[in-house]
N, C-alpha and C positions, 0 to 999 in steps of 0.2 A: 460269470465265466467270460474270458476274453475271446475275441474272434480270432480265427486262424488267419495268418498272413497268406497272401496268394502263393508264395513259395512253399509254405507248409502244406497248403491245400494241393498244390501241384504234386508234391511228393506223395501225399496220401492217394491222389488219383492214380499216380504211376504204380503204386503198390497194388491197388485194386485192378488196374489194367494188366499188370503182370499176371495176376491170377486168371483173369478172364481170357487174355490172349493165349496164355499157356494152355488153358483148358480147351478153348474153342477155336483157336487160330484167328488170323486176321479177319477172314471173311465171316466166320461163325460168331465171333464175339459181338456182343451188343453194347453199344455206348450207353444205352439206357440202363443196362445192368451194372456197368461200371459206375455211372453216376449214382444209381440207387445204393450201391455198396458203400459209398462214402457220404451219402446224404446230401447230394447237390443235384441241381437240375441239369438236364442234358444241355440246355443252352449255355449254362455256366461252364460245363465241361468244354464246350467248343470255344467259349471265350478264353479259356486257359490254353487250349491246344490248337484251335483253328479247325481241325478236321480229324476224322478217325485215323486217316493216314498219318498225320503228324503225331497223334497220340501213340500210334503203334511204333513209329520211328523213335520217339522219345523213350518209350518203354524198352525198345531194343538197345538204345544207347545206354540206358541205366543198367541193363543186364550186362552189357560188355564192360561198363565201368566197374561193376562189381567183380567180374572175372579178373580184369586187369589189376585191381587193387589187391585181390587175394594172391595173385601171382607175384606181384611186386613184394608184398609182405613175406611171402614164402622164402625168398632168397636173402632177405635182409641180414640174417645172421648165419647163412649157410656158407661153408667153404666152397670155393669155386668149383671143385670137382664133384660136389654133391648138389649143385644147383638144379640140374635137370631132374634128379630124383625128387628134390624138394618141390619143384613146380608140379610134377606129375601127382605127387601125393596131395598137394594142396588142392589141385583141380578135382581129384577124386573126392576128397573130403567135402569140398564146397557143394558138389552136385549131390552128395549123399544127404547133406543137411538142407539144401535149398533146391529141392527137386523141380520147382517151377522154373528155375533158370535153365534146367535141362530141357524141359518141354517147350519153353519159349524159344530156345535155339532151334529146335526141330520145326516149330511153327514158322519161325522167321525164314528158315531155309525153304520151307514149302511155299510160303507167300512170295518168295523171290522168283519162283518159277513162273508166276503170272503177273507180277507187278514190277516194272522196270525201276521205279523210284526206290522201292523196297530192296530190290536186288542190288542197286548201287550202294546203298547204305550198309546192307548186310555184308556185301563183299569188302567194302572199305574196312569195316571193323574186324572182319575175319583176317584180312591181310595185316591189319595193325597188330592184332593179337599174335599172329604168326611171327612177325618181326620182333615183337616184345619177347616172346618165348626164346627166339634165337639170341637176342641181345642179353637177356637175363641168364640163359643157360650157357652161352658161349659155344653151343653145339653147332655142328655143321648143318648146312641146309638140308642134307639128306637125313640126318638124325631128327631135326625139327620136323621134317616131313613125316617121318615115321611116328613121331610123337603126336602130331596133329591128326594123322590118320587114325591113331589109337583113340584120340579124343572123339572123333566122329563115330567110330565103331562103338565106343563106350556109350555115347549118347543114344545111338540107335538100339543097342542091346538093352540098355536100362529102360528105354521107353517100351520095348517089347517084352520086358521082364524075362529075358532069357535066363534059364537056370544056371548057365555057366558064366554069369556076369563077372565072376572073379577073374576069368581068363580074358576079359575084354576091357579091363581098366586101363587108364592112361599109364598108371604106375607100371603095370606089366609090360605095356608096349615100350616104355622107356627102358626098362630092364633088358628086354630082348634086343632092342636096337643098339643100346650102348655096349652090350656084350659082343655083338657081331661086328663091332668096329675096332 
């Protein structure tokens, strides 16, 4: 059996870290558990990422990369006037299939309250996604704000397992905001 490259191992560690950070948050996740999950030593984990903070940030970046990719793919074949709806539907579908992305977002926002470096990176990527949604949808800043507000509401409602989650989806927020304009 051939050995895994450092890049392959990094990706494997990031997948395990996504699970651990989504479940336990930045402060609660154990780098020992992440290392054990992929069968490497904790020192090797730090050789790949430098620190728990850098691992968390890399995990957050991967989460955002995934969201951005899904959003970009959602509008590839969509008529201009249907792009906002396509974005909302794609985001809802992504979080339905990959629930750890949802909880990782919540954990990243929570960690942002107490760690300046995390806050900077999380804010940068949130703003980047905000601009991406605006660019891809062609919607006004106000409509994008409504959509992103729906995104946050959806994340919280889904995490709390609110019974009326269907009323909290990004798709519904997009429908409401686009009808009112």
